[in-house]
C-alpha positions as CSV (number, residue, x, y, z in Angstrom):
1,M,-13.4,-36.5,27.3
2,E,-16.4,-39.2,27.0
3,R,-16.3,-41.0,24.3
4,D,-19.9,-40.2,23.3
5,E,-19.0,-36.5,23.1
6,I,-16.4,-37.1,20.6
7,D,-19.1,-39.0,18.4
8,L,-21.1,-35.9,19.2
9,L,-18.5,-33.6,17.9
10,T,-17.2,-35.6,15.6
11,A,-20.9,-36.2,13.8
12,S,-20.9,-32.3,14.2
13,L,-18.0,-31.2,12.6
14,R,-18.9,-33.7,9.6
15,E,-21.6,-31.8,8.8
16,V,-19.8,-29.2,8.8
17,M,-17.2,-29.5,6.5
18,A,-19.7,-31.3,4.5
19,G,-20.9,-27.9,3.7
20,A,-17.0,-27.1,2.2
21,P,-17.2,-23.3,4.3
22,D,-14.3,-20.7,3.3
23,D,-13.7,-19.6,6.6
24,L,-14.5,-21.8,9.7
25,G,-14.6,-19.2,12.3
26,P,-17.9,-18.4,12.7
27,V,-19.5,-22.1,11.8
28,L,-17.0,-22.5,15.1
29,E,-18.1,-20.0,17.3
30,E,-21.6,-20.4,16.7
31,L,-21.1,-24.6,17.2
32,G,-19.7,-23.5,20.5
33,W,-16.4,-24.5,19.7
34,A,-14.4,-22.1,21.9
35,E,-15.6,-24.0,24.8
36,V,-14.9,-27.5,23.6
37,V,-11.3,-25.8,23.2
38,A,-11.0,-24.2,26.8
39,E,-12.1,-28.0,28.7
40,D,-9.7,-30.6,26.6
41,P,-7.3,-29.1,24.0
42,A,-6.0,-31.3,22.4
43,V,-8.7,-33.4,21.7
44,A,-10.3,-30.3,20.4
45,T,-7.3,-29.9,17.4
46,R,-6.8,-33.6,17.4
47,L,-10.8,-33.9,16.3
48,L,-10.9,-30.4,14.2
49,F,-7.7,-30.6,12.2
50,A,-8.9,-34.9,11.2
51,E,-11.1,-33.6,9.6
52,H,-10.5,-30.9,7.8
53,G,-8.0,-33.5,6.1
54,R,-11.1,-36.0,5.6
55,A,-12.6,-33.2,3.5
56,L,-9.7,-31.9,2.2
57,G,-10.5,-28.2,4.0
58,V,-8.7,-25.8,2.3
59,T,-9.8,-22.6,5.1
60,A,-6.4,-21.0,7.2
61,V,-8.2,-22.4,10.3
62,L,-4.9,-23.2,11.2
63,D,-3.8,-19.7,10.9
64,S,-6.1,-19.2,14.3
65,V,-3.7,-21.9,16.5
66,V,-0.1,-20.2,15.3
67,L,-1.7,-16.9,15.7
68,D,-3.2,-17.8,19.9
69,V,-0.1,-18.9,20.6
70,L,2.0,-15.7,18.6
71,G,-0.2,-13.3,20.5
72,V,-0.5,-10.8,18.2
73,Q,-3.2,-8.6,16.2
74,A,-3.6,-9.8,13.5
75,D,-5.8,-12.1,10.6
76,A,-3.5,-14.3,8.9
77,V,0.1,-15.9,8.7
78,L,2.8,-16.2,6.8
79,Y,4.4,-19.7,6.7
80,P,7.8,-20.3,5.0
81,L,8.5,-20.9,1.6
82,P,8.6,-24.7,1.4
83,T,11.1,-24.6,-1.4
84,A,13.5,-23.3,0.4
85,G,14.4,-26.3,2.4
86,T,14.6,-24.8,6.2
87,G,11.5,-26.7,7.6
88,W,9.9,-24.2,9.6
89,A,12.9,-20.8,9.6
90,P,11.1,-17.4,8.5
91,T,12.5,-17.0,5.1
92,S,11.5,-13.0,5.4
93,T,14.1,-10.9,6.7
94,P,14.3,-7.3,8.0
95,E,15.2,-6.1,4.3
96,A,12.4,-8.1,2.6
97,V,9.0,-10.1,2.9
98,S,9.1,-13.9,1.2
99,G,6.2,-17.0,2.7
100,V,3.5,-18.9,1.7
101,L,-0.3,-17.6,2.8
102,L,-3.0,-21.0,2.7
103,R,-5.3,-18.2,1.1
104,E,-5.8,-14.8,-1.0
105,P,-6.6,-11.9,2.3
106,A,-8.6,-9.1,1.8
107,P,-6.6,-6.2,1.2
108,E,-7.6,-5.0,4.5
109,A,-6.0,-7.7,6.5
110,R,-3.0,-7.4,8.8
111,V,-0.4,-10.2,8.1
112,A,1.6,-12.6,10.7
113,V,4.9,-12.4,9.3
114,P,8.2,-14.3,10.8
115,V,11.6,-13.0,10.2
116,T,14.4,-14.3,10.4
117,T,16.1,-12.2,13.4
118,P,20.5,-12.7,15.0
119,G,18.2,-13.7,18.5
120,G,15.8,-16.3,15.8
121,A,13.1,-14.5,15.0
122,G,11.2,-11.8,15.4
123,I,7.2,-11.0,14.0
124,A,6.0,-7.7,12.1
125,V,2.3,-7.6,11.1
126,V,1.9,-5.9,8.1
127,A,-0.9,-4.9,5.1
128,A,-1.6,-8.2,3.1
129,S,-2.8,-4.6,0.9
130,T,1.7,-4.0,0.7
131,L,2.3,-7.6,-0.4
132,S,2.5,-9.4,-4.1
133,L,0.7,-12.7,-4.0
134,A,0.6,-14.9,-7.0
135,P,-0.8,-19.0,-6.7
136,A,1.9,-21.0,-5.4
137,S,3.0,-24.0,-7.9
138,S,1.8,-27.3,-6.3
139,I,1.4,-31.0,-6.9
140,D,-2.4,-29.9,-4.9
141,R,-4.5,-28.8,-7.7
142,Y,-7.4,-27.8,-6.0
143,S,-4.8,-25.8,-3.2
144,T,-5.4,-22.3,-2.7
145,W,-2.3,-21.5,-1.2
146,V,-0.6,-17.8,-2.9
147,T,3.1,-16.7,-2.7
148,A,3.8,-13.3,-1.4
149,T,6.6,-10.7,-1.5
150,G,6.7,-7.3,-0.2
151,A,9.3,-4.4,1.3
152,A,11.2,-4.5,4.4
153,P,8.5,-5.6,6.9
154,G,9.0,-2.9,9.9
155,A,8.9,-3.0,13.3
156,L,9.3,-6.6,15.3
157,T,8.1,-7.6,18.1
158,D,9.4,-10.3,20.1
159,A,6.9,-13.6,20.3
160,P,7.3,-17.7,20.7
161,W,7.6,-19.1,16.5
162,Q,9.2,-21.6,18.0
163,D,5.8,-22.6,20.0
164,A,4.4,-22.0,18.0
165,V,5.5,-23.6,14.9
166,A,4.7,-26.9,17.5
167,A,1.2,-25.6,17.7
168,A,0.9,-25.9,14.1
169,H,2.7,-29.2,13.7
170,R,0.7,-30.9,16.3
171,A,-2.6,-29.6,14.4
172,L,-1.0,-30.5,11.2
173,A,0.3,-34.0,12.2
174,A,-3.7,-34.6,12.8
175,E,-4.9,-33.3,9.4
176,I,-2.0,-35.5,7.4
177,I,-3.6,-38.0,9.5
178,G,-6.9,-37.1,8.3
179,V,-6.4,-37.0,4.8
180,A,-4.3,-40.7,5.4
181,E,-7.7,-42.1,7.1
182,Q,-9.5,-41.4,3.4
183,A,-7.3,-42.2,0.8
184,L,-7.4,-45.5,3.3
185,Q,-11.0,-46.1,3.4
186,L,-11.3,-45.0,-0.6
187,A,-9.1,-47.4,-1.5
188,I,-11.1,-49.9,1.3
189,E,-14.0,-49.3,-1.1
190,H,-12.7,-50.0,-4.0
191,T,-11.3,-53.4,-3.5
192,T,-14.3,-54.3,-1.8
193,A,-15.8,-53.2,-4.8
194,R,-14.0,-54.6,-7.2
195,E,-14.3,-58.2,-7.6
196,Q,-11.6,-60.7,-9.6
197,F,-12.6,-64.3,-9.9
198,G,-15.8,-63.8,-8.7
199,H,-14.4,-62.6,-4.8
200,P,-13.8,-59.2,-3.8
201,I,-10.3,-58.0,-4.0
202,A,-9.8,-56.9,-0.4
203,S,-10.4,-60.7,0.2
204,F,-6.6,-60.9,-1.6
205,Q,-3.9,-61.9,1.5
206,A,-1.6,-59.5,-0.5
207,V,-4.9,-57.0,-0.8
208,R,-5.0,-56.9,2.7
209,H,-1.5,-56.8,3.9
210,R,-1.7,-53.6,1.9
211,L,-4.5,-52.3,3.3
212,A,-3.4,-53.2,6.8
213,D,-0.2,-51.5,6.7
214,G,-2.1,-48.7,6.4
215,E,-3.9,-49.2,9.1
216,V,-0.6,-49.4,11.2
217,A,0.6,-46.6,9.9
218,I,-2.3,-44.5,10.9
219,A,-2.5,-46.6,14.2
220,G,1.0,-45.7,15.5
221,A,0.7,-41.8,13.9
222,R,-2.0,-41.6,16.3
223,A,0.0,-42.3,19.7
224,V,2.8,-39.8,18.2
225,L,0.0,-37.3,18.0
226,E,-1.0,-38.2,21.6
227,A,1.9,-38.5,22.7
228,A,3.4,-35.0,21.7
229,F,-0.1,-33.5,23.1
230,V,1.0,-34.5,26.9
231,D,4.5,-34.0,26.1
232,G,4.8,-30.3,24.7
233,S,7.3,-30.3,23.3
234,A,8.9,-29.2,19.8
235,D,10.9,-32.1,19.4
236,G,7.6,-34.2,20.3
237,A,5.5,-32.4,17.8
238,A,7.9,-32.0,15.4
239,A,8.1,-36.3,15.8
240,A,4.2,-36.2,15.6
241,K,4.5,-34.3,12.0
242,A,7.2,-36.6,10.6
243,Q,5.1,-39.5,11.6
244,A,2.0,-38.2,10.4
245,S,3.1,-37.8,7.0
246,R,5.6,-41.8,6.4
247,A,2.0,-42.8,7.4
248,H,0.7,-40.9,4.6
249,N,3.3,-41.9,2.6
250,I,3.0,-45.2,3.2
251,V,-1.5,-45.7,3.2
252,S,-0.6,-43.8,-0.5
253,G,2.1,-46.2,-2.2
254,N,-0.5,-48.9,-1.0
255,A,-3.6,-47.6,-1.8
256,L,-2.4,-46.6,-5.5
257,Q,-0.9,-50.2,-5.9
258,V,-4.5,-51.4,-4.9
259,C,-6.6,-49.1,-6.8
260,G,-4.5,-50.3,-10.1
261,A,-5.2,-48.1,-12.5
262,I,-7.9,-45.8,-11.9
263,G,-6.4,-45.1,-8.4
264,S,-4.2,-42.7,-10.9
265,T,-6.7,-41.3,-12.7
266,L,-8.7,-38.0,-12.2
267,E,-11.4,-39.7,-12.8
268,H,-11.1,-41.9,-8.9
269,P,-11.2,-39.3,-6.0
270,L,-7.7,-40.9,-4.7
271,H,-5.0,-38.5,-6.7
272,K,-6.9,-35.5,-3.8
273,Y,-5.7,-37.3,-0.5
274,V,-2.2,-38.1,-2.7
275,G,-2.0,-34.6,-3.7
276,R,-2.9,-33.5,-0.5
277,G,-0.7,-35.0,1.9
278,L,2.1,-34.1,-0.3
279,L,1.1,-30.4,0.4
280,L,0.7,-30.4,3.7
281,D,3.8,-32.1,4.2
282,V,6.4,-29.6,3.3
283,L,4.7,-26.7,5.7
284,L,7.0,-26.3,8.0
285,G,9.3,-28.7,7.3
286,S,8.8,-31.6,5.4
287,R,9.4,-35.5,7.2
288,D,12.6,-35.7,6.1
289,L,13.7,-32.4,7.3
290,L,12.4,-32.6,10.8
291,T,13.8,-36.3,10.9
292,R,16.9,-35.0,9.5
293,Q,16.8,-32.6,12.7
294,L,15.7,-34.5,14.6
295,G,18.6,-37.4,14.4
296,A,21.1,-34.4,14.6
297,M,19.2,-33.7,18.1
298,L,19.4,-37.6,19.1
299,V,23.3,-37.2,18.2
300,R,24.2,-34.0,20.0
301,T,22.3,-34.8,23.3
302,G,22.1,-39.0,23.0
303,Q,19.1,-38.8,24.6
304,P,16.0,-39.4,22.6
305,P,12.8,-37.9,23.4
306,L,10.5,-40.6,25.4
307,L,7.1,-40.4,23.2
308,V,5.4,-43.5,23.6
309,E,5.7,-46.4,26.1
310,V,6.8,-49.7,23.6
């Protein structure tokens, strides 16, 4: 896809996100997004989710990525409980449903539930009306996540859950990068406007180093994500999400440092991006958990995946 096309799509998505839609489906359909995805799925995913992150979107657009891979007829996806510390492994069992939804579904909605089985994971589709829902506690005060519990999910079908997780990891990496980019932009704006000794504090070497470290971390995360789309493996996707969350962690710490006390208050918007990145980090495996899993794979096989030429 040519650079001018990407710039045009980015501008269109930014305008869409500015309207804070609850459901991106109809808006993307009006934009002809299906044609964009057909032309270049990797670019389409990176653009859509990066802008979703920059705008702190609260839609369930991630569900469409997962459902496309699963190939089941459903309206929403129940993700493993992040508090279980199991990463992408389902927290629902053949005896009981347990997980988190990105938004509260309509009672008539159908929910795809990944279920742990002896062979790995199966998928059940249950009515949302059969689930008990409650707001999920979160560091992100703007989150729309809800926890869901229910009885035995019923019949299971085979579905490529691990492939769906890999697709979700790539999308989440793009979204976390978008969150980090906006957090860094806020830090740049603050340090450019804030003056000490008659000069913007962004001109001070210590501040410039903090901002530069954030930009380098984001650039590294982008490179790993691009390579993960080319590689197409689950390990590459996990590495992309872990690296994106690492970049967000670096940017958040540095942005809070250079913004000073105001950056830690609710008055300043930085806290929104810090909280959102931390929330997205725990979905389908935190950076610490994914890094440990990738490390265990490396020890087991002795063959690290080569994602980026250095």
